[in-house]
VEXDREN-2710 file (C-alpha; in Angstrom, 1 decimal):
% VEXDREN-2710
k/r/px/py/pz
1/UNK/113.5/89.5/81.7
2/UNK/111.7/92.7/80.6
3/UNK/108.8/91.8/82.7
4/UNK/110.8/91.4/85.4
5/UNK/112.2/95.2/84.8
6/UNK/108.6/96.0/84.7
7/UNK/108.0/95.1/88.1
8/UNK/111.0/96.8/89.8
9/UNK/110.2/99.9/88.0
10/UNK/106.6/99.9/88.6
11/UNK/107.7/99.0/92.2
12/UNK/109.5/102.6/92.1
13/UNK/106.9/104.3/90.1
14/UNK/103.9/103.8/92.7
15/UNK/105.4/105.1/96.2
16/UNK/104.5/108.9/95.5
17/UNK/104.6/109.3/99.7
18/UNK/108.2/109.2/99.9
19/UNK/110.0/112.5/101.3
20/UNK/112.0/114.0/99.0
21/UNK/114.9/113.9/102.0
22/UNK/115.5/110.1/101.8
23/UNK/118.6/109.2/100.4
24/UNK/118.4/107.3/97.0
25/UNK/119.2/103.8/98.3
26/UNK/116.5/104.2/100.8
27/UNK/114.3/105.6/98.6
28/UNK/114.1/102.4/96.5
29/UNK/113.4/100.3/99.5
30/UNK/111.1/102.3/100.9
31/UNK/109.3/102.1/97.5
32/UNK/109.8/98.5/96.6
33/UNK/108.3/98.0/100.4
34/UNK/105.2/99.9/99.4
35/UNK/104.5/98.3/95.7
36/UNK/104.8/94.7/97.1
37/UNK/102.1/95.3/99.6
38/UNK/99.9/97.4/97.2
39/UNK/100.5/94.5/94.7
40/UNK/99.2/91.8/97.2
41/UNK/96.4/93.7/98.5
42/UNK/95.0/94.6/94.9
43/UNK/96.2/92.4/92.6
44/UNK/92.6/90.9/91.3
45/UNK/91.2/94.4/91.3
46/UNK/94.1/95.8/88.9
47/UNK/93.9/92.6/86.6
48/UNK/90.2/93.0/86.3
49/UNK/90.8/96.9/85.5
50/UNK/94.5/97.5/84.3
51/UNK/93.6/101.1/83.7
52/UNK/93.4/101.6/87.4
53/UNK/96.8/100.7/87.9
54/UNK/97.8/102.8/84.6
55/UNK/96.2/105.8/86.6
56/UNK/97.9/105.1/89.5
57/UNK/101.3/105.1/88.6
58/UNK/100.6/107.9/86.1
59/UNK/99.8/110.0/88.9
60/UNK/102.7/109.3/91.0
61/UNK/105.5/108.5/88.3
62/UNK/106.8/112.4/87.5
63/UNK/107.8/113.1/91.2
64/UNK/110.6/110.3/91.3
65/UNK/111.4/110.1/87.3
66/UNK/113.6/112.7/85.5
67/UNK/111.6/112.0/82.0
68/UNK/112.8/115.1/80.4
69/UNK/116.4/113.7/80.7
70/UNK/115.5/110.2/79.9
71/UNK/113.7/111.4/76.7
72/UNK/117.2/113.5/75.9
73/UNK/119.1/110.4/76.6
74/UNK/117.0/108.3/74.3
75/UNK/117.0/110.5/71.5
76/UNK/120.7/110.7/71.8
77/UNK/122.3/112.8/68.7
78/UNK/119.1/113.6/67.5
79/UNK/117.9/115.4/71.0
80/UNK/119.4/118.8/69.3
81/UNK/117.1/118.1/66.0
82/UNK/114.0/118.6/67.8
83/UNK/112.1/121.9/68.5
84/UNK/110.3/122.5/72.0
85/UNK/106.9/121.1/70.8
86/UNK/108.0/118.0/69.1
87/UNK/110.5/117.5/72.7
88/UNK/107.0/117.9/74.9
89/UNK/105.2/115.6/72.6
90/UNK/108.0/113.1/72.8
91/UNK/108.4/113.3/76.6
92/UNK/104.7/112.8/77.0
93/UNK/104.6/109.6/74.6
94/UNK/107.7/108.1/76.4
95/UNK/106.1/108.7/79.7
96/UNK/102.6/107.1/78.7
97/UNK/104.5/104.1/76.8
98/UNK/106.6/103.1/79.9
99/UNK/103.5/103.5/82.2
100/UNK/101.7/101.2/80.2
101/UNK/104.4/98.6/79.7
102/UNK/105.4/98.4/83.0
103/UNK/102.0/98.7/84.7
104/UNK/101.1/95.5/82.6
105/UNK/104.1/93.9/83.7
106/UNK/103.4/94.6/87.6
107/UNK/100.4/92.5/87.6
108/UNK/103.0/89.8/86.5
109/UNK/104.7/89.9/90.1
110/UNK/105.2/86.5/91.8
111/UNK/106.6/86.9/95.1
112/UNK/110.3/87.8/93.9
113/UNK/112.7/89.0/96.5
114/UNK/114.9/91.7/96.1
115/UNK/118.2/91.9/97.3
116/UNK/120.3/95.1/97.6
117/UNK/124.3/95.5/96.7
118/UNK/126.5/98.3/97.5
119/UNK/125.6/101.5/95.9
120/UNK/128.3/103.1/93.4
121/UNK/128.5/106.5/92.9
122/UNK/128.8/109.7/95.4
123/UNK/125.5/110.9/97.3
124/UNK/128.1/114.1/97.5
125/UNK/128.7/114.6/93.9
126/UNK/124.5/113.9/93.4
127/UNK/125.1/111.1/90.7
128/UNK/124.5/107.3/92.2
129/UNK/123.5/104.0/91.0
130/UNK/121.3/101.9/93.3
131/UNK/122.3/98.1/92.6
132/UNK/119.8/95.3/93.3
133/UNK/119.3/91.6/92.3
134/UNK/116.3/89.8/91.7
135/UNK/116.6/86.5/92.8
136/UNK/115.3/83.7/91.1
137/UNK/114.0/80.3/91.8
138/UNK/116.7/77.7/90.3
139/UNK/118.2/80.6/88.4
140/UNK/121.2/83.4/88.5
141/UNK/120.0/86.3/90.1
142/UNK/119.3/89.2/87.7
143/UNK/120.7/92.2/88.1
144/UNK/118.6/95.5/88.3
145/UNK/120.4/98.6/88.9
146/UNK/118.8/102.6/88.6
147/UNK/120.9/105.7/87.8
148/UNK/119.9/108.9/90.1
149/UNK/120.5/112.1/90.2
150/UNK/120.0/114.6/92.7
151/UNK/117.8/117.5/92.0
152/UNK/116.0/120.2/93.6
153/UNK/112.9/118.2/94.1
154/UNK/115.1/115.3/95.4
155/UNK/116.3/112.4/93.7
156/UNK/115.2/111.6/90.4
157/UNK/115.8/108.2/88.3
158/UNK/117.2/108.7/84.7
159/UNK/118.0/105.3/83.6
160/UNK/117.8/101.6/84.6
161/UNK/119.5/98.7/83.4
162/UNK/119.3/95.1/83.9
163/UNK/122.5/92.6/83.4
164/UNK/124.6/96.2/82.3
165/UNK/121.4/96.7/79.5
166/UNK/120.3/100.1/79.7
167/UNK/116.8/100.8/79.3
168/UNK/117.4/104.4/77.5
169/UNK/120.3/103.1/75.3
170/UNK/117.4/100.5/73.9
171/UNK/115.2/103.0/73.2
172/UNK/117.9/105.4/71.7
173/UNK/118.2/102.7/69.3
174/UNK/114.8/102.2/68.4
175/UNK/114.1/106.2/68.6
176/UNK/117.0/106.9/66.0
177/UNK/115.5/104.2/63.4
178/UNK/112.1/106.1/63.6
179/UNK/113.5/109.5/63.0
180/UNK/115.7/108.1/60.2
181/UNK/113.1/106.4/58.6
182/UNK/110.2/108.7/58.9
183/UNK/111.8/112.0/60.7
184/UNK/110.8/113.3/64.6
185/UNK/107.2/113.4/63.5
186/UNK/107.2/109.8/62.2
187/UNK/108.7/108.8/65.9
188/UNK/105.8/110.4/67.5
189/UNK/103.5/108.7/65.2
190/UNK/104.7/105.2/66.1
191/UNK/104.7/106.0/70.0
192/UNK/101.4/107.5/69.8
193/UNK/100.0/104.1/67.7
194/UNK/101.8/101.7/70.4
195/UNK/100.5/103.5/73.4
196/UNK/96.5/103.5/72.0
197/UNK/97.1/99.5/71.7
198/UNK/95.5/97.2/74.5
END
């Protein structure tokens, strides 16, 4: 299941050519189509040198994901207990962690089919959830939803959930444990060490 989350996040991350004016649902659809083509055409090259995939994902993720908002949500009640320097370090390491984790998962794509369900929320209000399901051969489809907010730069993803389990909430629990045990610097250290692992 974790890998499937990664695949779909990666699909969203990889398309830097979609205009900011595109609506949230079409943004997800267009990006998924683009990335599926990219994976099929270059899977062998990315397997031989995953750093190329990390670089590609890293170069295009920031225009589409609001990592500052994701970091604040992941910090939860500790978000007001970190200074600007610490927040910048955590945000950067969090971004690298997601790029590496889900970049690796992209390499495991195996022709899963994406079904798009009716969107929730209001475009006019600037906060929506794009709902999808990943169809599985011989199994139940896996719900995977993208939460997006409208910004001056277009729609930005601030959370992703699978089977109603929030990515940000999962990280919030681990962030809180690390901060409680070793402080904010301890959290930064753990994230940095994890990002340096192969």
